[in-house]
C-alpha positions in Angstrom: -1.1 4.0 -7.5 0.8 2.4 -4.7 1.6 -1.0 -6.1 2.3 -4.2 -4.1 4.6 -5.7 -6.7 7.3 -7.4 -4.6 5.5 -10.7 -3.9 6.9 -14.1 -4.9 4.3 -16.2 -3.0 1.3 -14.3 -4.4 0.1 -13.0 -7.7 -3.1 -12.0 -9.5 -2.9 -14.3 -12.5 -5.9 -13.0 -14.4 -9.2 -11.1 -14.0 -12.6 -10.7 -15.6 -16.3 -11.1 -15.3 -16.3 -9.9 -11.7 -13.6 -12.5 -10.6 -9.9 -12.6 -9.9 -7.7 -15.6 -10.3 -4.9 -15.6 -7.7 -2.0 -17.8 -6.8 -1.4 -18.1 -3.0 1.8 -20.0 -2.7 1.1 -23.4 -4.3 -2.6 -23.0 -4.6 -4.9 -21.0 -7.0 -8.1 -19.4 -5.9 -10.9 -17.8 -7.9 -12.7 -15.1 -5.9 -15.2 -12.3 -6.7 -14.1 -8.6 -6.9 -16.6 -5.8 -7.5 -14.0 -3.7 -9.2 -13.6 -6.1 -12.1 -16.3 -5.1 -14.6 -14.4 -6.1 -17.7 -14.7 -9.6 -19.4 -12.4 -12.6 -19.1 -10.3 -12.7 -22.2 -10.0 -16.5 -22.2 -11.6 -18.6 -19.5 -9.6 -21.7 -20.0 -6.3 -23.1 -18.7 -5.6 -21.9 -15.2 -9.2 -20.6 -14.8 -10.4 -24.2 -15.1 -7.7 -25.6 -12.7 -8.4 -23.4 -9.7 -8.1 -25.2 -6.4 -10.9 -23.2 -4.9 -13.7 -21.1 -6.4 -16.0 -18.8 -4.4 -19.4 -18.7 -6.0 -21.5 -15.7 -5.3 -25.1 -16.1 -4.4 -27.9 -14.0 -5.9 -29.3 -13.6 -2.4 -26.0 -12.4 -1.0 -22.9 -14.1 0.3 -21.8 -17.3 -1.4 -19.9 -20.5 -0.8 -16.6 -22.2 -1.7 -16.2 -25.0 -4.2 -12.9 -26.7 -3.3 -10.8 -29.4 -4.8 -9.8 -32.2 -2.4 -6.2 -31.1 -2.9 -6.8 -27.7 -1.2 -5.8 -27.9 2.5 -7.8 -26.2 5.2 -5.0 -23.7 5.6 -1.4 -23.2 4.4 1.5 -20.7 4.7 2.8 -18.0 2.4 5.7 -15.6 2.9 6.5 -12.0 2.1 10.3 -11.8 2.6 10.8 -13.0 6.2 7.1 -12.5 7.1 4.9 -15.5 7.1 1.2 -15.8 7.2 -1.5 -18.5 7.5 -4.0 -18.5 4.6 -7.4 -20.0 5.1 -10.5 -19.5 2.9 -13.3 -18.2 5.0 -17.1 -18.2 4.6 -17.0 -14.6 3.5 -14.7 -15.2 0.5 -11.6 -13.8 2.3 -8.4 -15.6 3.0 -7.2 -13.9 6.2 -4.7 -11.6 4.3 -4.9 -8.6 2.0 -1.8 -8.9 -0.2 -2.0 -5.4 -1.5 -1.1 -4.2 2.0 2.4 -5.4 1.5 3.2 -2.0 0.0 2.4 -0.6 3.4 4.4 -3.2 5.3 7.5 -2.4 3.3 7.0 1.3 3.8 6.5 1.1 7.6 9.3 -1.3 8.1 11.7 1.1 6.4 10.4 4.0 8.5 10.8 2.1 11.7 14.3 0.8 10.9 15.5 4.2 9.9 14.0 6.0 12.9 17.1 5.5 15.1 15.1 5.3 18.2 12.6 2.9 19.9 9.2 3.1 18.2 5.8 2.1 19.8 3.2 1.2 17.2 -0.6 1.0 17.7 -2.4 -1.2 15.1 -6.2 -0.6 15.2 -8.8 -2.7 13.4 -5.8 -4.9 13.1 -7.4 -8.0 11.6 -5.0 -11.0 11.2 -1.9 -8.9 12.0 -0.1 -8.3 8.7 0.9 -4.8 9.8 1.6 -6.0 13.4 4.0 -8.7 12.2 5.7 -6.2 9.8 6.2 -3.6 12.5 7.4 -6.1 15.1 9.8 -7.6 12.6 11.3 -4.1 12.0 11.9 -3.8 15.8 8.9 -1.9 17.1 6.9 -2.5 20.2 3.4 -3.2 18.9 -0.1 -3.0 20.4 -2.6 -5.0 18.3 -6.3 -4.2 18.8 -9.3 -5.9 17.1 -12.8 -6.6 18.2 -12.8 -10.2 16.9 -11.2 -12.7 19.2 -10.6 -15.2 16.3 -8.7 -12.6 14.4 -6.5 -11.7 17.4 -5.6 -15.4 17.7 -4.9 -15.5 13.9 -2.5 -12.6 14.4 -0.7 -14.4 17.2 -0.3 -17.5 14.9 1.1 -15.3 12.2 3.6 -13.7 14.6 4.7 -17.2 15.7 5.1 -18.3 12.1 7.4 -15.3 11.5 9.6 -16.2 14.5 8.1 -13.3 16.6 6.4 -15.2 19.4 8.7 -13.5 21.9 8.5 -10.0 20.3 7.0 -7.2 22.3 3.5 -7.4 20.9 0.5 -6.8 23.1 -2.8 -8.4 21.8 -6.1 -6.7 22.8 -9.6 -7.9 21.9 -11.7 -4.8 22.4 -13.7 -2.0 20.7 -11.0 0.2 19.3 -12.7 3.5 20.1 -13.1 2.6 23.7 -9.6 1.2 23.9 -8.1 4.5 22.5 -10.2 6.5 25.0 -8.8 4.4 27.9 -5.2 4.8 26.6 -5.8 8.6 26.6 -6.9 8.5 30.2 -3.9 6.3 31.1 -1.6 8.8 29.4 -0.1 6.1 27.2 1.4 7.3 24.0 2.5 5.9 20.6 5.0 6.9 18.0 3.0 5.5 15.1 -0.7 4.5 14.5 -2.1 2.2 11.9 -5.8 1.9 11.3 -7.9 -0.1 8.8 -11.5 1.0 9.7 -14.4 -0.8 8.2 -17.3 0.9 6.5 -19.6 -0.5 9.2 -18.9 -2.7 12.1 -19.9 -3.8 15.6 -17.7 -4.1 18.7 -17.7 -7.2 21.1 -20.4 -5.6 23.2 -22.6 -4.4 20.3 -20.9 -1.0 19.7 -21.6 0.3 16.2 -19.1 1.9 13.9 -20.1 4.0 10.8 -17.1 5.3 8.9 -18.8 8.5 7.6 -19.8 9.5 11.1 -17.0 8.1 13.2 -13.7 8.3 11.3 -12.9 12.0 11.9 -13.7 12.1 15.6 -11.9 8.8 16.0 -8.9 10.2 14.2 -9.0 13.3 16.5 -9.0 11.1 19.6 -6.0 9.1 18.2 -3.9 12.2 17.9 -4.2 12.7 21.6 -2.2 9.5 22.2 0.5 10.3 19.8 4.0 11.1 21.2 5.5 14.5 20.9 7.6 13.2 18.0 5.4 10.8 16.0 6.8 8.8 13.1 3.7 8.1 11.0 0.0 7.7 10.9 -1.5 5.4 8.3 -5.2 5.0 7.3 -6.3 2.2 5.0 -9.9 2.2 3.6 -11.9 -0.2 1.4 -15.1 1.9 1.6 -16.7 2.2 -1.8 -16.7 5.7 -3.1 -14.3 7.2 -0.5 -11.8 9.3 -2.3 -8.1 9.6 -1.4 -8.7 13.3 -1.3 -11.0 12.8 1.6 -8.3 11.0 3.6 -5.9 13.8 2.7 -8.3 16.4 4.0 -8.9 14.4 7.3 -5.1 14.0 7.9 -4.5 17.6 7.0 -7.0 18.8 9.6 -6.0 16.3 12.3 -2.2 16.3 11.9 -0.9 19.4 10.2 -1.6 22.1 12.8 0.3 20.4 15.5 2.9 18.2 13.8 3.5 19.6 10.3 5.0 16.8 8.3 4.0 15.3 4.9 0.8 13.7 3.7 0.6 11.2 0.8 -2.7 9.6 -0.3 -3.8 7.5 -3.3 -5.0 4.2 -4.6 -3.4 0.9 -3.6 -3.3 -2.0 -6.0 -1.8 -5.2 -7.4 -0.3 -6.0 -10.8 -2.3 -8.4 -13.0 0.1 -10.9 -14.6 -1.7 -11.8 -17.8 -2.8 -8.4 -18.9 -0.1 -6.2 -17.4 -2.9 -4.0 -16.0 -3.3 -3.0 -12.3 -6.2 -4.0 -10.0 -7.3 -1.3 -7.6 -7.7 -2.6 -4.1 -8.7 0.4 -1.9 -7.0 3.6 -0.8 -4.5 4.8 1.7 -3.6 8.0 3.5 -0.1 8.4 5.1 1.0 11.2 7.4 4.7 11.0 8.1 7.2 13.3 9.9 9.6 15.2 7.7 
């Protein structure tokens, strides 16, 4: 498992009964997680003092129960990177802390490249990877279909002192954007993607991972430079195996670029039990 264990502003305090108890800076949140099918060992102490608790609804979705002390949003840091945290209506906070293991990896790759690196971040959400790549010195193109998330990414870049960094923000359907980049002849040295299981673009375009991921990956390879640095796929799709990502990357990347492929689970340490919480999978292709 690729473990995001270098946080100081975030931790999974405890887990059980379908919930995780997390510290985000100075505030503690209780949120559901479908992977947590074991019981809570002792639902007292910090469990009872959570600043925010997302209650699931039997009919789907849910709502937050918040203490008056919980602000609308606040800031946490991962090294020199800073992010706005804000509980949303869909239980999320605007950041996936397990992705820190990828931020550290890509920052190291970019800094050691010894040449200018252009990064394309697709399905880029609130810009965790965008901020990390820009902080490491890359030129970044950030693409997401949700206008609000693109603005959140801009805010995170500003928080991290990167408001003047070479970041291009695009609100668009990612598949159509990549096709246009192909026609323009624009190329990138690294591509990051975090495709959803299912989604819609700003003009009603539909995305189904099982049907669209491989042809999308093939299209992305056409806008890679002749000497690419890496290609990273993250996935939270239930039931998708790391071996599937390995096979896709092997078919799409190996014939032309060679290189190395590493795939596996991504996760977070659980403070109280010493166990690890699985949080999705990743597939990394990197040049040798």
